[in-house]
PADOFI-24303 format. One line per 8 residues: number of its first residue (from 1); their letters; for each residue x, y, z of N, C-alpha, C, O. Coordinates in nm, 2 decimals, decimal comma. Layout:
<recs>
NUM	a	X:Y:Z:X:Y:Z:X:Y:Z:X:Y:Z ~ ...
</recs>
This chain:
<recs>
1	xxxxxxxx	0,09:-0,12:0,00:0,00:0,00:0,00:0,09:0,12:0,00:0,20:0,12:0,06 ~ 0,05:0,23:-0,06:0,12:0,35:-0,07:0,12:0,42:0,07:0,06:0,38:0,16 ~ 0,20:0,52:0,07:0,22:0,60:0,20:0,11:0,70:0,21:0,07:0,77:0,12 ~ 0,05:0,70:0,33:-0,05:0,80:0,36:0,01:0,91:0,46:0,05:0,87:0,57 ~ 0,03:1,03:0,41:0,09:1,13:0,48:0,00:1,18:0,60:-0,12:1,21:0,57 ~ 0,05:1,18:0,72:-0,03:1,22:0,83:-0,06:1,37:0,83:0,03:1,45:0,82 ~ -0,18:1,41:0,84:-0,22:1,55:0,84:-0,21:1,60:0,99:-0,25:1,53:1,08 ~ -0,15:1,71:1,01:-0,13:1,76:1,15:-0,27:1,79:1,22:-0,36:1,85:1,16
9	xxxxxxxx	-0,28:1,74:1,34:-0,40:1,75:1,42:-0,44:1,90:1,44:-0,56:1,93:1,45 ~ -0,35:1,99:1,45:-0,38:2,12:1,49:-0,41:2,21:1,36:-0,42:2,33:1,38 ~ -0,42:2,15:1,25:-0,46:2,22:1,12:-0,59:2,16:1,08:-0,60:2,04:1,05 ~ -0,70:2,24:1,08:-0,83:2,19:1,05:-0,84:2,13:0,91:-0,78:2,18:0,81 ~ -0,92:2,02:0,90:-0,95:1,96:0,78:-1,10:1,93:0,77:-1,16:1,89:0,88 ~ -1,16:1,94:0,66:-1,30:1,92:0,64:-1,32:1,81:0,54:-1,26:1,81:0,43 ~ -1,40:1,70:0,57:-1,43:1,60:0,48:-1,58:1,61:0,45:-1,66:1,61:0,54 ~ -1,61:1,61:0,33:-1,75:1,62:0,28:-1,79:1,51:0,19:-1,71:1,48:0,10
17	xxxxxxxx	-1,90:1,45:0,21:-1,95:1,34:0,13:-1,98:1,39:-0,01:-2,04:1,49:-0,03 ~ -1,93:1,31:-0,11:-1,96:1,33:-0,25:-2,05:1,22:-0,30:-2,04:1,11:-0,25 ~ -2,12:1,25:-0,40:-2,20:1,14:-0,47:-2,09:1,06:-0,54:-2,00:1,11:-0,60 ~ -2,11:0,93:-0,55:-2,01:0,84:-0,61:-1,98:0,88:-0,76:-1,88:0,85:-0,81 ~ -2,08:0,94:-0,82:-2,07:0,97:-0,96:-1,97:1,09:-0,99:-1,92:1,11:-1,10 ~ -1,93:1,16:-0,88:-1,84:1,27:-0,89:-1,70:1,22:-0,92:-1,62:1,30:-0,98 ~ -1,67:1,10:-0,89:-1,54:1,05:-0,91:-1,55:0,91:-0,99:-1,63:0,83:-0,95 ~ -1,48:0,90:-1,09:-1,49:0,78:-1,17:-1,45:0,65:-1,09:-1,34:0,65:-1,04
25	xxxxxxxx	-1,54:0,55:-1,09:-1,51:0,43:-1,03:-1,39:0,35:-1,10:-1,33:0,27:-1,04 ~ -1,37:0,38:-1,23:-1,27:0,32:-1,30:-1,13:0,35:-1,24:-1,03:0,27:-1,26 ~ -1,12:0,46:-1,17:-0,99:0,50:-1,11:-0,97:0,44:-0,97:-0,87:0,47:-0,91 ~ -1,06:0,37:-0,92:-1,05:0,32:-0,78:-0,93:0,23:-0,76:-0,89:0,22:-0,64 ~ -0,88:0,17:-0,86:-0,76:0,09:-0,84:-0,64:0,17:-0,79:-0,55:0,11:-0,73 ~ -0,64:0,30:-0,80:-0,53:0,38:-0,76:-0,53:0,40:-0,61:-0,44:0,47:-0,55 ~ -0,63:0,35:-0,54:-0,65:0,37:-0,40:-0,53:0,32:-0,32:-0,50:0,37:-0,21 ~ -0,45:0,22:-0,37:-0,34:0,17:-0,30:-0,21:0,25:-0,31:-0,11:0,22:-0,25
33	xxxxxxxx	-0,22:0,36:-0,38:-0,10:0,44:-0,41:-0,07:0,54:-0,29:0,03:0,61:-0,29 ~ -0,16:0,56:-0,20:-0,14:0,65:-0,09:-0,22:0,77:-0,10:-0,30:0,79:-0,19 ~ -0,20:0,86:0,00:-0,28:0,98:0,00:-0,25:1,05:0,14:-0,13:1,07:0,17 ~ -0,35:1,09:0,21:-0,33:1,16:0,34:-0,41:1,08:0,44:-0,51:1,01:0,41 ~ -0,37:1,10:0,56:-0,44:1,04:0,68:-0,47:1,15:0,78:-0,38:1,22:0,81 ~ -0,60:1,16:0,82:-0,63:1,26:0,92:-0,72:1,21:1,03:-0,80:1,11:1,00 ~ -0,71:1,27:1,14:-0,80:1,23:1,25:-0,94:1,31:1,22:-0,94:1,42:1,18 ~ -1,04:1,23:1,25:-1,18:1,29:1,22:-1,27:1,24:1,33:-1,25:1,13:1,39
41	xxxxxxxx	-1,38:1,32:1,35:-1,47:1,29:1,46:-1,57:1,18:1,43:-1,63:1,13:1,52 ~ -1,58:1,14:1,30:-1,67:1,03:1,26:-1,61:0,93:1,17:-1,50:0,96:1,11 ~ -1,67:0,82:1,16:-1,62:0,71:1,07:-1,67:0,73:0,93:-1,78:0,79:0,91 ~ -1,60:0,68:0,84:-1,64:0,68:0,70:-1,62:0,54:0,65:-1,52:0,47:0,68 ~ -1,71:0,49:0,56:-1,71:0,36:0,50:-1,60:0,35:0,39:-1,58:0,45:0,32 ~ -1,53:0,24:0,39:-1,43:0,22:0,28:-1,49:0,24:0,15:-1,60:0,19:0,12 ~ -1,43:0,31:0,06:-1,47:0,34:-0,08:-1,56:0,46:-0,09:-1,60:0,50:-0,20 ~ -1,60:0,53:0,02:-1,68:0,64:0,02:-1,61:0,76:-0,06:-1,50:0,79:-0,03
49	xxxxxxxx	-1,68:0,82:-0,15:-1,63:0,94:-0,22:-1,64:1,06:-0,13:-1,74:1,09:-0,08 ~ -1,52:1,13:-0,11:-1,51:1,24:-0,02:-1,45:1,36:-0,10:-1,37:1,34:-0,19 ~ -1,47:1,48:-0,04:-1,40:1,60:-0,08:-1,32:1,64:0,04:-1,38:1,66:0,15 ~ -1,19:1,67:0,02:-1,11:1,71:0,13:-1,08:1,86:0,11:-1,04:1,90:0,01 ~ -1,10:1,93:0,22:-1,06:2,08:0,22:-0,98:2,11:0,34:-1,00:2,05:0,45 ~ -0,89:2,20:0,33:-0,81:2,25:0,44:-0,83:2,40:0,44:-0,76:2,48:0,38 ~ -0,93:2,45:0,51:-0,98:2,58:0,51:-0,88:2,69:0,55:-0,89:2,80:0,50 ~ -0,78:2,66:0,63:-0,68:2,76:0,67:-0,58:2,78:0,56:-0,52:2,89:0,55
57	xxxxxxxx	-0,57:2,69:0,46:-0,48:2,71:0,35:-0,55:2,80:0,24:-0,50:2,90:0,20 ~ -0,67:2,75:0,20:-0,75:2,82:0,10:-0,88:2,75:0,10:-0,90:2,63:0,07 ~ -0,98:2,83:0,13:-1,12:2,78:0,14:-1,17:2,72:0,00:-1,27:2,65:0,00 ~ -1,12:2,76:-0,11:-1,17:2,72:-0,24:-1,10:2,60:-0,29:-1,15:2,54:-0,39 ~ -1,00:2,55:-0,23:-0,93:2,43:-0,29:-0,98:2,31:-0,23:-0,99:2,29:-0,10 ~ -1,02:2,21:-0,31:-1,08:2,09:-0,27:-1,01:1,97:-0,34:-0,97:1,99:-0,46 ~ -1,00:1,86:-0,27:-0,93:1,74:-0,33:-1,03:1,63:-0,33:-1,06:1,58:-0,22 ~ -1,08:1,58:-0,44:-1,17:1,46:-0,44:-1,09:1,34:-0,42:-0,98:1,32:-0,48
65	xxxxxxxx	-1,15:1,24:-0,34:-1,08:1,12:-0,32:-1,18:1,01:-0,26:-1,30:1,04:-0,26 ~ -1,12:0,90:-0,22:-1,20:0,79:-0,17:-1,14:0,75:-0,03:-1,02:0,77:0,00 ~ -1,23:0,70:0,06:-1,18:0,65:0,18:-1,11:0,52:0,15:-1,17:0,42:0,11 ~ -0,98:0,51:0,18:-0,91:0,39:0,16:-0,92:0,30:0,28:-0,92:0,17:0,27 ~ -0,92:0,36:0,40:-0,94:0,28:0,53:-0,98:0,38:0,64:-0,97:0,50:0,62 ~ -1,04:0,32:0,74:-1,08:0,41:0,86:-1,06:0,32:0,98:-1,12:0,22:1,00 ~ -0,98:0,38:1,07:-0,95:0,31:1,20:-1,01:0,38:1,32:-0,99:0,50:1,33 ~ -1,07:0,31:1,41:-1,12:0,36:1,53:-1,00:0,40:1,63:-0,91:0,32:1,64
73	xxxxxxxx	-1,01:0,51:1,69:-0,91:0,56:1,79:-0,98:0,59:1,92:-1,11:0,58:1,92 ~ -0,91:0,62:2,02:-0,97:0,65:2,15:-1,06:0,77:2,13:-1,17:0,77:2,19 ~ -1,02:0,87:2,06:-1,10:0,99:2,03:-1,12:1,00:1,88:-1,04:1,07:1,82 ~ -1,23:0,95:1,83:-1,26:0,96:1,69:-1,20:0,85:1,61:-1,19:0,73:1,65 ~ -1,16:0,89:1,48:-1,12:0,79:1,38:-1,00:0,85:1,31:-0,98:0,97:1,29 ~ -0,92:0,76:1,26:-0,81:0,80:1,17:-0,85:0,75:1,03:-0,88:0,63:1,01 ~ -0,86:0,84:0,93:-0,92:0,82:0,80:-0,81:0,83:0,70:-0,74:0,94:0,69 ~ -0,79:0,73:0,62:-0,70:0,73:0,51:-0,77:0,77:0,38:-0,86:0,70:0,34
81	xxxxxxxx	-0,73:0,87:0,31:-0,80:0,92:0,19:-0,70:0,91:0,08:-0,59:0,96:0,08 ~ -0,74:0,83:-0,02:-0,66:0,81:-0,15:-0,72:0,90:-0,26:-0,84:0,93:-0,26 ~ -0,64:0,94:-0,35:-0,68:1,02:-0,46:-0,67:0,95:-0,59:-0,60:0,85:-0,60 ~ -0,75:0,99:-0,68:-0,77:0,91:-0,80:-0,68:0,94:-0,92:-0,68:0,86:-1,02 ~ -0,60:1,04:-0,91:-0,51:1,06:-1,02:-0,38:1,13:-0,97:-0,38:1,18:-0,86 ~ -0,28:1,13:-1,05:-0,15:1,18:-1,01:-0,15:1,33:-0,98:-0,09:1,37:-0,88 ~ -0,23:1,41:-1,05:-0,23:1,55:-1,03:-0,30:1,59:-0,90:-0,26:1,67:-0,82 ~ -0,41:1,52:-0,87:-0,48:1,54:-0,74:-0,40:1,50:-0,62:-0,39:1,57:-0,52
89	xxxxxxxx	-0,33:1,38:-0,63:-0,24:1,33:-0,53:-0,13:1,43:-0,51:-0,10:1,47:-0,39 ~ -0,07:1,48:-0,61:0,04:1,58:-0,60:-0,01:1,71:-0,54:0,06:1,76:-0,45 ~ -0,12:1,76:-0,58:-0,18:1,88:-0,52:-0,21:1,87:-0,37:-0,18:1,95:-0,29 ~ -0,27:1,75:-0,34:-0,30:1,73:-0,20:-0,17:1,72:-0,12:-0,16:1,77:0,00 ~ -0,07:1,66:-0,17:0,06:1,65:-0,10:0,12:1,79:-0,08:0,18:1,81:0,02 ~ 0,11:1,87:-0,18:0,16:2,01:-0,17:0,08:2,08:-0,06:0,14:2,16:0,02 ~ -0,05:2,07:-0,05:-0,13:2,12:0,05:-0,08:2,07:0,19:-0,07:2,15:0,28 ~ -0,06:1,94:0,20:-0,01:1,89:0,32:0,13:1,94:0,36:0,16:1,96:0,48
97	xxxxxxxx	0,21:1,96:0,26:0,34:2,02:0,29:0,33:2,16:0,35:0,40:2,19:0,45 ~ 0,24:2,24:0,30:0,22:2,37:0,36:0,17:2,36:0,50:0,21:2,43:0,59 ~ 0,08:2,26:0,52:0,03:2,24:0,66:0,14:2,20:0,76:0,15:2,25:0,87 ~ 0,23:2,11:0,71:0,34:2,07:0,79:0,43:2,18:0,82:0,48:2,19:0,93 ~ 0,46:2,27:0,72:0,55:2,38:0,75:0,49:2,48:0,84:0,55:2,53:0,93 ~ 0,36:2,50:0,83:0,29:2,59:0,92:0,30:2,54:1,06:0,32:2,61:1,16 ~ 0,27:2,41:1,08:0,28:2,35:1,21:0,43:2,36:1,27:0,45:2,39:1,38 ~ 0,52:2,33:1,18:0,66:2,33:1,22:0,70:2,47:1,27:0,77:2,49:1,37
105	xxxxxxxx	0,66:2,57:1,20:0,68:2,71:1,25:0,62:2,74:1,38:0,68:2,81:1,46 ~ 0,49:2,70:1,40:0,42:2,72:1,52:0,50:2,65:1,64:0,51:2,71:1,75 ~ 0,54:2,53:1,62:0,61:2,45:1,72:0,74:2,52:1,76:0,79:2,50:1,87 ~ 0,80:2,59:1,67:0,93:2,66:1,70:0,91:2,81:1,73:1,00:2,89:1,72 ~ 0,79:2,84:1,77:0,75:2,98:1,81:0,79:3,09:1,71:0,83:3,20:1,75 ~ 0,77:3,06:1,59:0,79:3,17:1,49:0,65:3,23:1,46:0,57:3,17:1,38 ~ 0,62:3,34:1,51:0,49:3,40:1,50:0,48:3,51:1,40:0,40:3,51:1,31 ~ 0,57:3,61:1,42:0,55:3,73:1,34:0,68:3,77:1,26:0,67:3,84:1,16
113	xxxxxxxx	0,79:3,72:1,30:0,92:3,76:1,24:0,93:3,69:1,11:0,95:3,57:1,11 ~ 0,91:3,76:1,00:0,91:3,69:0,87:1,04:3,62:0,84:1,04:3,51:0,78 ~ 1,16:3,67:0,88:1,29:3,61:0,86:1,29:3,47:0,94:1,34:3,37:0,88 ~ 1,24:3,47:1,06:1,24:3,34:1,14:1,15:3,24:1,07:1,18:3,12:1,06 ~ 1,03:3,29:1,02:0,94:3,20:0,95:1,00:3,14:0,83:0,99:3,02:0,80 ~ 1,06:3,23:0,75:1,13:3,18:0,62:1,24:3,08:0,65:1,26:2,99:0,58 ~ 1,32:3,11:0,75:1,43:3,02:0,79:1,38:2,89:0,83:1,43:2,78:0,80 ~ 1,27:2,89:0,92:1,22:2,76:0,96:1,15:2,68:0,85:1,17:2,56:0,84
121	xxxxxxxx	1,09:2,75:0,76:1,03:2,69:0,64:1,13:2,62:0,56:1,12:2,51:0,51 ~ 1,24:2,70:0,53:1,35:2,64:0,45:1,41:2,52:0,52:1,45:2,42:0,46 ~ 1,43:2,53:0,65:1,48:2,42:0,73:1,39:2,29:0,72:1,44:2,18:0,69 ~ 1,26:2,31:0,72:1,17:2,20:0,71:1,18:2,14:0,57:1,18:2,02:0,55 ~ 1,18:2,23:0,47:1,19:2,18:0,33:1,32:2,10:0,31:1,31:2,00:0,24 ~ 1,43:2,15:0,36:1,55:2,07:0,35:1,55:1,93:0,41:1,61:1,84:0,36 ~ 1,47:1,92:0,52:1,46:1,79:0,59:1,35:1,70:0,53:1,37:1,58:0,54 ~ 1,25:1,75:0,48:1,13:1,67:0,44:1,07:1,68:0,30:0,99:1,60:0,27
129	xxxxxxxx	1,12:1,77:0,22:1,05:1,80:0,09:1,06:1,68:0,00:0,96:1,66:-0,08 ~ 1,16:1,60:0,01:1,16:1,48:-0,08:1,04:1,39:-0,06:1,00:1,32:-0,16 ~ 0,99:1,38:0,06:0,87:1,30:0,08:0,75:1,35:0,01:0,65:1,27:-0,01 ~ 0,75:1,47:-0,03:0,63:1,53:-0,10:0,65:1,57:-0,24:0,57:1,63:-0,31 ~ 0,77:1,53:-0,30:0,81:1,57:-0,43:0,72:1,51:-0,54:0,65:1,40:-0,52 ~ 0,72:1,57:-0,65:0,65:1,52:-0,77:0,70:1,39:-0,81:0,63:1,30:-0,86 ~ 0,83:1,37:-0,80:0,89:1,24:-0,84:0,84:1,13:-0,75:0,82:1,02:-0,81 ~ 0,82:1,15:-0,62:0,77:1,04:-0,54:0,63:1,01:-0,58:0,59:0,89:-0,57
137	xxxxxxxx	0,55:1,10:-0,62:0,42:1,08:-0,66:0,42:1,00:-0,79:0,35:0,90:-0,81 ~ 0,51:1,05:-0,89:0,52:0,98:-1,02:0,56:0,84:-1,00:0,51:0,75:-1,07 ~ 0,66:0,81:-0,91:0,70:0,67:-0,89:0,59:0,59:-0,83:0,58:0,47:-0,87 ~ 0,51:0,64:-0,75:0,39:0,57:-0,69:0,30:0,53:-0,81:0,25:0,42:-0,80 ~ 0,28:0,62:-0,90:0,18:0,58:-1,01:0,25:0,49:-1,11:0,18:0,43:-1,19 ~ 0,38:0,49:-1,12:0,45:0,40:-1,21:0,45:0,25:-1,16:0,47:0,16:-1,24 ~ 0,44:0,23:-1,03:0,45:0,10:-0,98:0,32:0,02:-1,02:0,21:0,08:-1,01 ~ 0,33:-0,11:-1,05:0,21:-0,18:-1,08:0,13:-0,20:-0,95:0,18:-0,22:-0,84
145	xxx	0,00:-0,20:-0,97:-0,09:-0,21:-0,86:-0,16:-0,35:-0,88:-0,22:-0,38:-0,98 ~ -0,15:-0,43:-0,77:-0,21:-0,56:-0,78:-0,35:-0,55:-0,72:-0,37:-0,50:-0,61 ~ -0,45:-0,61:-0,79:-0,59:-0,61:-0,75:-0,61:-0,73:-0,66:-0,72:-0,75:-0,61
</recs>
């Protein structure tokens, strides 16, 4: 199974039910390529079509995907969301990268000093950007998927 990038708990995420017709079922085989994983207050059934939004990044950007898995936790559920094509997966990973950088800056108390924020963002990118790169997404789509 592909890698599901953990979404930071302190960055809001919204999951909205989509009608299954919104996303082609023919692309469901890509579900094993990975996506994002986020904590959520409710469970979702495997294969449910969802729209993912991260309102603090941009209220207008949405990523359509499917529930790949859903695990019960002490407080809520951990939901794995897979995306149906390379571009959506790449876009969602870039959104997640911004969320991770935002969280990293907050954890390191960079609040208003632009130079501190930029330095921390660069530090995070140097340490983690390869995990979010277009090449890693492309490699995931190049690997054969066994049904």
